[in-house]
N, C-alpha and C positions, 0 to 999 in steps of 0.2 A: 642416305643414312637411315638405318632401321631404328624405329621408336618402340618403346614399351609403354604401356599406359594401363590404367585400371580395366578397361574394356577388353584389351587384348592380351592381358597378362597370362590367362590360362593357356591360350593358343600359342603365343610366342615362347613363354618359358617353358611350358610342356614340350613343345617341339624341340627346343634346346635340350632338355633332359632326355628326350627320347632318342634324338641324334646320337648323343653321346653315351647312352645307356647308363644314365645316372638315376638311381632310384630316388623317389621323392623323399624318403626318409634320410638318405645321405645328403640331399640338397637342404633339407631342413636342418640337419645336424650342422652343416658347413655354415649356414646363414645364422643359426642360434634360435630358431623358432621350433615349435613342436611339429611333429609329423601330422597331427590332426589339422593343424592350421594349414600347413603346405597343402594337405589334400582337400581341404575345403576350397582353398584358392584356385587350385588346379581343376577342381570339378564344378566350380561355380555354384557351390551348395548353398541353399536358402537357409539363412539363420531361423531357427525353430521359433523364436519369440517375435522377431521383427519381420518375419516373412519376406525378407529381402536377401539377394545373394551376398555372400562374403566377398569383399573386394580388397585387394592389397593396399596398404597404406603407402605414403611416400617412402618411408623407410624400407619397406619390402621392395619397392620399385627399385630403389637405389642399390640395395644389396643384390637383388636378383640381376639387375643390369650389370653391376660390376662382375659378377660370376660369368655372365654371358660374354662380357668384354675381355676379361683376361683368361678365362677358361676354369673349369671346375678345380682342377688339381692346384693350380696356382692360388685360386681363391681360397680353397680349403686350408692352405697353409698360412693364411694371414692371421695376425693376432686380432683380438677385439679392438685393440687400440688402432691398428692399421685400417680395419673395416670402418671404424669411427671416423678416422681422418678422410677416408674416401667419402663418406656420407657429408661430413662438414664441407669438404671442398666442392662437392657437387651443389650444395646449397638447397634453396627452396625449388620445388618443381613447379613449372608454369602449367597450371591445370592438370596436374598429375600425370605429366608426359615427360619421359627422359629419352633423349637420344643416346644410343649405345656409343656413337662416336665421341659424344661429350665425356663419357665416363673414361674412355681410353685416354682422352686428351688430358684430362685431370691427373690420371695416374702417371702418364708419361711426362707431364709438365712438372711433377714434384721432384724429379730425380736430376742428377747432374749431367746424364747424357739425354739430350733432347731427342724427341722423336718416338715413333711407335715401333721401333725394332725391339727384339727381345732385350738388347742392352738398355734401351730407353725405358722400357716398362719395368724391367729388373731394378735399375737404379731409383726409379720412381717409387716401387715398393720399399727398397732399402732406405730411401729418405723418409717415408712414412715410419718405418721401424726405428729411425733415429729419435722418434718421440719418447720412446721407451727404452733405448739403448743406443747401440751403435749400428744397428741394421735389422734386417728381417729376422734373422736367427735369434739375435737378442730379444726381439719382441716376442717371439714364441716362447723363449726361456722365461721372460719375466711373467708372461701370462700364465705359465704353468706353475710358477713359484707362488703367486699371489694368493690362490686358495689355501696353500699350506700355512703360509705366514698368517693369513687373517684368521684361520681356524685355530691358531694358537692363542689368539687373544682371549677368547672366552666363549661361554655359553651364549651370552647375549648376542655376540657377533654370529655365532653358529646358527642361532634361530633366524637371523636375517639372511644369512647365506642359504639357508634351507628354503626360505621364501623365494629368493632370487632363483635358486635351482628349480624350484617346483615351477615357476613361470616359464623358464626357458627349457624345461625337459622335453626331450622328444615325446614322452608319454603323457604330457598335459594335453587334455582334451577339450577344455573350456575355451570359448572365444577369447582371443588375445588382441586387445585393441591396439597394441604396440605394432602388430604386423598386419591386422587385418581390420576393415571397417564395413559399414553398410551406408548406402547412400540415404540421405535424409528424406 
């Protein structure tokens, strides 16, 4: 079973992106982090103040591992709720290490069709979509409607949305502790 951890993230996830010709910007957009964060992690860049390399957080390991387990196209179609469900189902990481087989098992185990076949994984993804509707498509639709509905509430909420958008924007360049960390 292949494992991904903080130390091998750049080589393993970088090889995955290269093999399937996925630009770092596209991977970052699918995961929800900035392009700068993804590039720092893939290049093992040293943090300018802390003088230590930027490493992936547990959440980044889970989301990158999920993408590697089910494929970029399928992963990029997941809603935020579905990605959150995968992360919650995986739970805590032992020493920042995750086996890709365990991610696939989590996804396959959530559905009505057991196993790692296309039907098994698809039904698992549909089961995750049940959190926000009746399936994967409903989850995508709900995720698309939420910003519009919330935007109608008022300027105060709009300021909050703007802050969240800035944090997850592909163009955000600052260190993002949700996705990256440095060793103590």
